[in-house]
C-alpha positions as CSV (number, residue, x, y, z in Angstrom):
1,X,-49.0,55.7,34.4
2,X,-48.2,54.8,30.8
3,X,-44.8,53.3,30.2
4,X,-43.0,55.9,28.2
5,X,-39.7,54.2,27.6
6,X,-38.0,50.8,27.7
7,X,-34.4,50.1,28.8
8,X,-32.1,47.2,28.4
9,X,-31.4,45.1,31.5
10,X,-28.7,46.9,33.4
11,X,-27.3,46.7,36.9
12,X,-29.1,48.9,39.4
13,X,-26.1,49.4,41.6
14,X,-23.2,51.5,40.2
15,X,-19.7,50.0,40.6
16,X,-18.0,51.1,43.9
17,X,-15.3,53.1,42.2
18,X,-17.8,55.3,40.4
19,X,-18.2,58.7,42.1
20,X,-21.4,60.5,41.2
21,X,-22.0,64.2,41.8
22,X,-24.8,66.6,41.3
23,X,-25.4,70.2,40.3
24,X,-28.7,72.2,40.5
25,X,-30.2,75.3,39.0
26,X,-33.8,76.2,38.4
27,X,-35.7,73.1,37.4
28,X,-32.6,71.3,36.2
29,X,-30.4,68.9,38.2
30,X,-27.4,67.1,36.7
31,X,-26.3,63.7,38.0
32,X,-22.9,62.8,36.5
33,X,-19.9,60.5,36.9
34,X,-18.0,62.5,34.2
35,X,-16.5,65.1,36.6
36,X,-17.4,68.4,37.9
37,X,-16.6,70.6,34.9
38,X,-18.6,68.4,32.5
39,X,-21.5,68.5,34.9
40,X,-21.4,72.3,35.3
41,X,-21.0,72.9,31.5
42,X,-24.1,70.8,30.9
43,X,-26.1,72.6,33.5
44,X,-25.0,76.0,32.0
45,X,-26.1,74.8,28.5
46,X,-29.6,74.0,29.6
47,X,-29.9,77.1,31.8
48,X,-28.9,79.3,28.8
49,X,-31.5,77.5,26.7
50,X,-34.1,78.2,29.3
51,X,-33.1,81.8,29.5
52,X,-33.3,82.3,25.7
53,X,-36.7,80.6,25.6
54,X,-38.0,82.7,28.5
55,X,-37.0,85.9,26.6
56,X,-39.1,84.9,23.6
57,X,-42.2,83.7,25.5
58,X,-42.1,86.5,28.0
59,X,-41.3,84.5,31.2
60,X,-38.2,85.5,33.2
61,X,-38.1,82.2,35.1
62,X,-40.0,79.4,33.2
63,X,-40.5,76.3,35.2
64,X,-41.7,72.7,34.8
65,X,-44.3,70.8,36.9
66,X,-41.5,68.4,38.0
67,X,-37.7,68.8,38.2
68,X,-35.7,67.8,35.1
69,X,-32.9,65.4,36.0
70,X,-30.1,65.2,33.4
71,X,-28.1,61.9,33.8
72,X,-24.7,62.7,32.2
73,X,-22.6,59.6,31.7
74,X,-18.9,59.8,31.3
75,X,-18.9,58.2,27.9
76,X,-21.2,57.2,25.1
77,X,-20.8,53.5,25.9
78,X,-22.3,53.9,29.4
79,X,-25.1,56.1,28.0
80,X,-25.9,53.6,25.3
81,X,-26.2,50.8,27.9
82,X,-29.4,52.6,29.1
83,X,-31.1,53.5,25.8
84,X,-34.4,55.4,26.1
85,X,-37.1,55.5,23.4
86,X,-38.1,59.1,24.5
87,X,-35.7,62.1,24.5
88,X,-37.4,63.4,27.7
89,X,-38.6,60.7,30.0
90,X,-41.5,61.2,32.4
91,X,-40.5,59.4,35.5
92,X,-41.9,58.8,39.1
93,X,-41.4,62.4,40.4
94,X,-39.3,64.1,37.7
95,X,-38.4,64.1,34.0
96,X,-35.2,62.5,32.9
97,X,-32.7,63.1,30.1
98,X,-29.8,60.8,29.2
99,X,-26.6,62.3,27.8
100,X,-23.0,61.3,27.2
101,X,-20.2,63.7,28.2
102,X,-18.5,65.4,25.3
103,X,-21.4,64.7,22.9
104,X,-23.7,67.5,21.6
105,X,-27.2,67.7,22.9
106,X,-29.4,66.1,20.2
107,X,-31.9,68.5,18.6
108,X,-34.8,66.3,19.6
109,X,-34.0,66.8,23.3
110,X,-34.1,70.6,23.0
111,X,-37.2,70.2,20.8
112,X,-39.0,68.2,23.6
113,X,-37.7,70.5,26.3
114,X,-39.1,73.5,24.4
115,X,-42.5,71.9,24.1
116,X,-42.4,71.0,27.8
117,X,-41.7,74.6,28.8
118,X,-44.4,75.9,26.5
119,X,-47.0,73.5,27.9
120,X,-46.0,74.4,31.5
121,X,-45.8,78.2,31.2
122,X,-48.1,79.5,28.4
123,X,-51.7,79.2,27.3
124,X,-52.1,77.5,24.0
125,X,-51.1,79.5,20.9
126,X,-51.9,78.8,17.3
127,X,-50.4,75.5,16.4
128,X,-48.3,77.0,13.6
129,X,-46.6,79.4,16.1
130,X,-45.9,76.6,18.6
131,X,-44.4,74.3,15.9
132,X,-42.2,77.1,14.6
133,X,-40.9,77.9,18.2
134,X,-40.2,74.2,18.8
135,X,-38.3,73.9,15.6
136,X,-36.4,77.1,16.1
137,X,-35.1,76.1,19.6
138,X,-34.3,72.6,18.6
139,X,-31.0,73.9,17.0
140,X,-30.0,76.3,19.7
141,X,-26.2,76.3,20.4
142,X,-24.6,77.3,23.7
143,X,-20.8,77.6,23.5
144,X,-19.1,79.0,26.6
145,X,-20.9,82.3,27.2
146,X,-22.4,82.6,23.7
147,X,-26.0,81.5,22.9
148,X,-26.8,81.3,19.2
149,X,-30.3,81.0,17.9
150,X,-31.4,80.4,14.3
151,X,-29.2,77.6,13.0
152,X,-31.3,76.1,10.2
153,X,-33.0,72.8,10.7
154,X,-32.2,70.1,8.1
155,X,-33.6,70.9,4.7
156,X,-36.1,68.1,4.9
157,X,-37.6,69.6,8.1
158,X,-37.9,73.2,6.9
159,X,-41.4,74.6,6.4
160,X,-43.2,77.9,6.5
161,X,-44.0,77.6,10.2
162,X,-40.3,77.3,11.0
163,X,-39.4,80.0,8.5
164,X,-41.9,82.5,10.0
165,X,-40.5,82.2,13.5
166,X,-36.9,82.2,12.1
167,X,-37.5,85.4,10.2
168,X,-39.1,87.1,13.2
169,X,-36.3,86.0,15.4
170,X,-33.2,87.0,13.4
171,X,-34.3,89.7,11.0
172,X,-33.2,93.2,12.2
173,X,-36.6,94.6,11.3
174,X,-38.3,92.3,13.7
175,X,-35.6,91.4,16.2
176,X,-36.9,91.6,19.7
177,X,-40.5,92.0,18.7
178,X,-41.3,88.3,18.5
179,X,-41.9,88.3,22.3
180,X,-44.6,90.9,21.8
181,X,-46.4,88.7,19.3
182,X,-46.1,85.7,21.5
183,X,-47.3,87.7,24.6
184,X,-50.5,88.7,22.7
185,X,-51.2,85.2,21.2
186,X,-50.8,83.4,24.6
187,X,-53.4,85.7,26.0
188,X,-55.9,84.9,23.4
189,X,-55.6,88.1,21.3
190,X,-56.8,87.5,17.7
191,X,-54.0,86.9,15.2
192,X,-54.7,90.0,13.1
193,X,-54.6,92.3,16.2
194,X,-51.6,90.5,17.7
195,X,-49.5,90.9,14.5
196,X,-50.4,94.5,14.0
197,X,-49.6,95.3,17.6
198,X,-46.2,93.6,17.4
199,X,-45.1,94.5,13.8
200,X,-47.5,97.1,12.4
201,X,-48.4,94.6,9.7
202,X,-51.2,92.1,9.1
203,X,-50.6,88.3,9.2
204,X,-51.1,88.3,5.4
205,X,-48.3,90.8,4.9
206,X,-46.0,88.8,7.1
207,X,-46.9,85.6,5.4
208,X,-46.1,87.0,2.0
209,X,-42.7,88.1,3.3
210,X,-42.1,84.7,4.9
211,X,-42.8,82.9,1.6
212,X,-40.1,85.1,-0.1
213,X,-37.7,84.5,2.8
214,X,-38.2,80.7,2.6
215,X,-37.7,80.6,-1.1
216,X,-34.5,82.6,-0.9
217,X,-33.0,80.1,1.5
218,X,-30.6,82.6,3.2
219,X,-30.9,81.8,6.9
220,X,-28.7,83.6,9.3
221,X,-28.3,83.3,13.1
222,X,-28.5,85.8,16.0
223,X,-26.8,85.9,19.3
224,X,-29.2,85.9,22.3
225,X,-28.4,87.9,25.4
226,X,-27.0,85.5,28.0
227,X,-27.8,85.1,31.6
228,X,-24.7,86.0,33.6
229,X,-23.4,82.8,35.2
230,X,-20.0,81.3,36.0
231,X,-19.2,77.7,35.2
232,X,-16.6,77.6,37.9
233,X,-18.3,79.3,40.8
234,X,-22.1,79.5,40.4
235,X,-22.9,75.8,40.8
236,X,-21.6,74.1,43.9
237,X,-20.8,70.4,43.6
238,X,-22.8,68.0,45.8
239,X,-22.1,64.2,46.3
240,X,-24.7,61.8,45.2
241,X,-25.1,59.2,47.9
242,X,-25.1,55.5,46.8
243,X,-28.7,55.1,47.9
244,X,-29.8,58.1,45.9
245,X,-28.0,56.7,42.9
246,X,-29.7,53.3,43.2
247,X,-33.1,55.1,43.4
248,X,-32.2,57.2,40.4
249,X,-31.4,54.1,38.3
250,X,-34.6,52.3,39.5
251,X,-36.6,55.4,38.5
252,X,-34.9,55.5,35.2
253,X,-36.2,52.1,34.2
254,X,-39.6,52.1,36.1
255,X,-40.6,48.8,34.6
256,X,-40.8,45.3,36.1
257,X,-37.0,45.1,36.2
258,X,-36.9,47.9,38.7
259,X,-39.4,46.2,41.0
260,X,-36.8,44.1,42.9
261,X,-34.8,47.3,43.6
262,X,-37.9,49.1,45.0
263,X,-38.9,46.0,47.1
264,X,-35.4,45.9,48.5
265,X,-35.6,49.6,49.5
266,X,-38.9,49.0,51.2
267,X,-37.4,46.1,53.2
268,X,-34.4,48.1,54.1
269,X,-36.4,51.3,54.9
270,X,-34.1,53.0,52.4
271,X,-36.0,55.6,50.5
272,X,-39.1,53.6,51.6
273,X,-41.6,56.3,50.5
274,X,-40.1,56.7,47.1
275,X,-39.9,52.9,46.7
276,X,-43.6,52.5,47.5
277,X,-44.4,55.2,45.0
278,X,-42.5,53.3,42.3
279,X,-44.3,50.1,43.2
280,X,-47.6,52.0,42.9
281,X,-46.8,53.3,39.5
282,X,-45.7,49.8,38.3
283,X,-49.1,48.4,39.6
284,X,-50.9,51.2,37.7
285,X,-49.0,50.2,34.6
286,X,-50.3,46.6,35.1
287,X,-53.8,48.1,35.7
288,X,-53.9,46.5,39.1
289,X,-55.7,49.3,40.9
290,X,-55.9,47.7,44.4
291,X,-52.2,46.9,44.5
292,X,-51.5,50.5,43.4
293,X,-53.8,51.9,46.1
294,X,-52.0,49.8,48.8
295,X,-48.6,50.9,47.5
296,X,-49.5,54.6,47.5
297,X,-51.0,54.2,51.0
298,X,-47.6,52.7,52.0
299,X,-45.8,55.7,50.5
300,X,-48.1,58.1,52.4
301,X,-47.6,56.3,55.6
302,X,-43.8,56.6,55.0
303,X,-44.3,60.4,54.6
304,X,-44.2,60.7,50.9
305,X,-43.4,64.2,49.6
306,X,-44.7,63.5,46.1
307,X,-47.9,65.3,45.1
308,X,-48.4,62.7,42.3
309,X,-48.5,59.9,44.9
310,X,-51.3,61.6,46.9
311,X,-53.2,62.4,43.7
312,X,-53.1,58.8,42.4
313,X,-54.1,57.5,45.8
314,X,-57.1,59.8,45.9
315,X,-58.2,58.6,42.4
316,X,-58.1,55.0,43.7
317,X,-59.5,55.5,47.2
318,X,-63.3,54.8,47.6
319,X,-63.4,56.4,51.1
320,X,-64.5,60.0,50.3
321,X,-62.9,61.6,53.4
322,X,-59.5,59.8,52.8
323,X,-59.6,60.9,49.2
324,X,-60.2,64.6,50.1
325,X,-57.5,64.5,52.7
326,X,-55.0,63.1,50.2
327,X,-55.9,65.7,47.6
328,X,-55.5,68.5,50.2
329,X,-52.0,67.1,51.0
330,X,-51.2,67.0,47.2
331,X,-52.3,70.6,46.8
332,X,-49.9,71.7,49.6
333,X,-47.0,69.8,48.0
334,X,-47.6,71.1,44.5
335,X,-50.3,73.8,44.3
336,X,-49.4,74.5,40.6
337,X,-50.6,71.1,39.4
338,X,-54.0,71.6,37.7
339,X,-54.9,67.9,37.9
340,X,-55.1,68.1,41.7
341,X,-57.6,71.0,41.8
342,X,-59.7,69.4,39.1
343,X,-59.8,66.2,41.1
344,X,-60.8,68.2,44.2
345,X,-63.7,69.7,42.2
346,X,-64.9,66.3,41.3
347,X,-65.1,65.4,45.0
348,X,-66.6,68.6,46.3
349,X,-70.4,68.9,46.4
350,X,-70.5,72.5,47.5
351,X,-71.2,74.5,44.2
352,X,-69.2,77.5,45.3
353,X,-66.1,75.5,46.3
354,X,-66.4,73.3,43.2
355,X,-66.3,76.3,41.0
356,X,-63.3,77.8,42.9
357,X,-61.4,74.5,42.4
358,X,-62.2,74.4,38.7
359,X,-61.1,78.0,38.3
360,X,-57.8,77.1,40.0
361,X,-57.4,74.0,37.8
362,X,-57.9,76.0,34.6
363,X,-55.6,78.7,35.7
364,X,-52.9,76.2,36.6
365,X,-53.3,74.3,33.3
366,X,-54.7,76.8,30.8
367,X,-54.1,74.3,27.9
368,X,-56.6,71.8,29.2
369,X,-59.8,72.6,27.3
370,X,-61.9,70.2,29.5
371,X,-61.1,72.3,32.6
372,X,-62.4,75.4,30.9
373,X,-65.6,73.6,29.8
374,X,-66.3,72.3,33.3
375,X,-65.7,75.8,34.7
376,X,-68.0,77.4,32.1
377,X,-70.8,74.9,33.0
378,X,-70.3,75.5,36.7
379,X,-70.6,79.3,36.1
380,X,-73.8,78.7,34.1
381,X,-75.3,76.7,37.0
382,X,-74.8,79.8,39.2
383,X,-76.2,82.1,36.4
384,X,-72.8,83.9,36.2
385,X,-73.1,84.5,32.5
386,X,-70.2,86.9,32.0
387,X,-67.7,84.6,33.7
388,X,-69.1,81.6,31.8
389,X,-68.5,83.5,28.5
390,X,-64.9,84.1,29.4
391,X,-64.4,80.4,30.3
392,X,-65.9,79.3,27.0
393,X,-63.5,81.7,25.2
394,X,-60.5,80.3,27.0
395,X,-61.7,76.8,26.3
396,X,-61.8,77.7,22.6
397,X,-58.2,78.9,22.8
398,X,-57.1,75.7,24.6
399,X,-58.8,73.4,22.1
400,X,-56.7,71.2,19.8
401,X,-59.3,70.0,17.3
402,X,-61.8,71.9,15.2
403,X,-64.6,69.9,16.7
404,X,-63.6,70.9,20.1
405,X,-63.2,74.5,19.1
406,X,-66.7,74.5,17.6
407,X,-68.2,73.1,20.8
408,X,-66.5,75.9,22.9
409,X,-67.6,78.5,20.4
410,X,-71.2,77.3,20.5
411,X,-71.1,77.4,24.3
412,X,-69.9,81.1,24.1
413,X,-72.5,82.0,21.5
414,X,-75.4,80.6,23.5
415,X,-74.5,82.6,26.6
416,X,-76.5,85.7,25.5
417,X,-79.7,83.8,24.8
418,X,-79.4,81.9,28.1
419,X,-78.9,85.2,29.9
420,X,-82.0,86.7,28.2
421,X,-84.1,83.6,29.0
422,X,-83.0,83.7,32.6
423,X,-83.8,87.4,33.1
424,X,-87.2,86.9,31.5
425,X,-87.9,84.0,33.8
426,X,-86.8,86.0,36.8
427,X,-89.1,88.9,35.8
428,X,-92.0,86.5,35.5
429,X,-91.2,84.9,38.8
430,X,-90.9,88.2,40.6
431,X,-94.2,89.5,39.1
432,X,-95.9,86.3,40.2
433,X,-94.5,86.6,43.7
434,X,-95.8,90.2,43.9
435,X,-99.3,89.2,42.7
436,X,-99.4,86.4,45.3
437,X,-98.3,88.9,48.0
438,X,-100.9,91.5,47.0
439,X,-103.6,88.8,47.0
440,X,-102.5,87.6,50.5
441,X,-102.6,91.2,51.9
442,X,-106.0,91.8,50.3
443,X,-107.4,88.6,51.8
444,X,-106.0,89.5,55.2
445,X,-107.6,92.9,55.0
446,X,-110.9,91.4,54.0
447,X,-110.7,88.9,56.9
448,X,-110.0,91.7,59.4
449,X,-112.8,93.8,58.0
450,X,-115.3,90.9,58.3
451,X,-114.1,90.4,61.9
452,X,-114.7,94.1,62.7
453,X,-118.1,94.0,61.0
454,X,-119.1,91.0,62.9
455,X,-118.2,92.6,66.2
456,X,-120.0,95.8,65.3
457,X,-123.1,93.9,64.2
458,X,-123.0,92.0,67.5
459,X,-123.3,95.4,69.3
460,X,-120.4,94.9,71.7
461,X,-117.1,96.6,72.3
462,X,-114.0,94.6,72.3
463,X,-113.4,92.7,75.6
464,X,-110.7,94.2,77.8
465,X,-108.4,91.2,77.2
466,X,-108.5,91.8,73.4
467,X,-105.6,93.7,71.9
468,X,-106.7,96.7,69.9
469,X,-104.4,97.1,66.9
470,X,-104.0,100.8,66.0
471,X,-104.5,101.8,62.5
472,X,-101.6,104.2,62.4
473,X,-98.1,102.7,62.9
474,X,-96.1,105.7,61.8
475,X,-94.5,108.6,63.9
476,X,-96.7,109.8,66.8
477,X,-97.5,113.5,67.3
478,X,-95.4,115.0,70.1
479,X,-97.4,118.1,70.9
480,X,-101.0,118.6,72.1
481,X,-103.1,121.8,72.3
482,X,-106.6,122.6,73.7
483,X,-108.3,125.9,73.2
484,X,-109.9,127.8,70.3
485,X,-109.0,128.6,66.7
486,X,-108.8,132.3,66.3
487,X,-107.9,132.5,62.6
488,X,-106.8,130.5,59.6
489,X,-104.3,132.2,57.3
490,X,-104.2,130.7,53.8
491,X,-100.7,130.5,52.3
492,X,-101.2,129.1,48.9
493,X,-101.5,125.3,49.3
494,X,-100.6,125.6,52.9
495,X,-102.4,127.2,55.9
496,X,-101.4,128.7,59.2
497,X,-103.6,128.2,62.3
498,X,-103.6,130.9,64.9
499,X,-104.7,129.2,68.2
500,X,-105.5,130.7,71.7
501,X,-105.1,128.5,74.7
502,X,-107.0,128.6,78.0
503,X,-104.1,130.6,79.4
504,X,-104.7,133.1,76.6
505,X,-101.3,132.4,75.0
506,X,-101.1,132.2,71.2
507,X,-99.8,129.2,69.3
508,X,-99.3,129.2,65.5
509,X,-99.2,125.9,63.7
510,X,-98.7,125.0,60.0
511,X,-100.9,122.8,57.9
512,X,-98.8,121.6,55.0
513,X,-101.8,120.2,53.0
514,X,-105.1,120.9,54.7
515,X,-106.9,118.2,52.7
516,X,-104.7,115.6,54.3
517,X,-105.3,116.7,58.0
518,X,-108.0,114.5,59.7
519,X,-110.7,116.7,61.2
520,X,-113.0,115.0,63.7
521,X,-115.7,115.8,66.2
522,X,-119.3,117.0,65.9
523,X,-120.8,120.0,64.2
524,X,-119.5,121.9,61.2
525,X,-116.0,120.6,60.3
526,X,-115.3,122.9,57.4
527,X,-112.2,125.1,57.8
528,X,-112.3,128.3,55.8
529,X,-109.7,131.1,55.6
530,X,-110.1,134.1,57.8
531,X,-111.3,134.6,61.4
532,X,-113.1,131.7,63.0
533,X,-116.0,131.2,65.4
534,X,-115.0,130.6,69.0
535,X,-115.1,126.8,69.0
536,X,-113.0,124.7,71.2
537,X,-110.7,122.3,69.6
538,X,-108.1,119.7,70.5
539,X,-105.1,119.7,68.2
540,X,-102.2,117.2,68.0
541,X,-99.1,118.4,66.2
542,X,-95.5,117.5,65.4
543,X,-93.1,119.8,67.1
544,X,-91.2,121.4,64.2
545,X,-90.5,125.1,64.2
546,X,-90.5,127.2,61.0
547,X,-88.8,130.5,61.6
548,X,-89.8,132.0,58.3
549,X,-93.5,131.3,58.9
550,X,-93.3,131.8,62.6
551,X,-94.9,128.4,63.4
552,X,-94.0,126.0,66.2
553,X,-95.1,122.8,64.6
554,X,-97.1,121.0,61.9
555,X,-100.7,119.9,62.5
556,X,-101.4,116.2,62.7
557,X,-105.1,116.0,63.7
558,X,-108.0,118.5,64.7
559,X,-110.9,117.4,66.9
560,X,-113.7,119.8,67.5
561,X,-115.2,119.6,71.1
């Protein structure tokens, strides 16, 4: 893990007289020694910020991949003793923010929090829209139960991106419609269609109005509907145990100065899993892969509940089975982390499972263009061209550079030709298979005919042990008649046979197509319409009565005797 911040050397153990408490809501947790009211007010401020942002981006409960811990010190001096170079710190298993009680939240913290929530809850939108939203929410103000949006950023930071989002947020003509625009953009709708759907105007028309708005310099604010919450009653106070406080301070530094604290926790079996995780991250920072793997293995043995720990261990473990097991545990602990599913795809040799893992990874982290590209290529391997086209399109939306966008667009444009080439190859393959099958059947028929000819030429009948294969394998006639044909009554293309049996009973049978009825036996075999000579015949027929024609069945064969 890259070191994201540096802190001055500070004691890891808080003085005995300090009493730390915590308050929790949503992804936020406040650790403070400034008293209960200060802690609750800080939590309310961040929850109202989250509520306002959620209204704009169309998410009722926006979340982050890891919790956000706000360390609220009782005064600026204590906060300054632990200076961070990043407004929002990425720690071992949570983000961290340092604040001093009574001091306003710096705009840069709200700016970074806005970007964090956008990255965690929305697909990538046009960069100008995201920049404008980040700038707009950097100056949000929460006072008591009021949330005000639109306070202008400093004059040196104002630009058309900020002015566009500001206008669409506070102007009465557009108020409440910005969320519609954002909703469409985050789903990949083209800008022209997205703007017209939200405002009934083209992007060019809005841009012209934004330029005039920016030049005028009259920027008002708007009150955002609050989320109902009570500072006094909604957030119960919980004590922070000394061991938890020591771990929080060690996590806050997460550099070599925190190593002794982690090692002490391991020796004392106090937060052993978390301590091993910290040692593993420190080893990663030193690029000592083997030490990191052993530390993460120690954390897993100590029943770590950190998905990141299992993920990092899997990346370092050469044993395939152990790596897969670790990734499965990581997915159970944090199924929303796209990195886990992408890593699972890299380890799975089953094409279907690999594609499923890549699809999950891309859905969990829609801003990662590399995930969409890998998914598109997996779909192409399975000849799923429509799915591949959608993945390429999502990859284009997730791209951050023009080169990357061009690569995704080219992948999408090539889909149709690949589909046509595949279908043509399939047609040729199927035609070749049919030709081979016909050739095989012909050869088998020739071979059988040669065998029969050879037997006939030899002048012998088949031996009793030889199986005689019948020529007809279809339905067998169910009725048999022996007697004479009295008359043949022609009925257009059909004919009706009138037969008389040895018992002088009459039987009438239908010939659907006389030309298709086999006629066997010696003598004259021609069947003409009208009365017939008294010749004995043997008739096989399918029992199938026809009340209209008065027949009892359909003729299968006729054999003159």
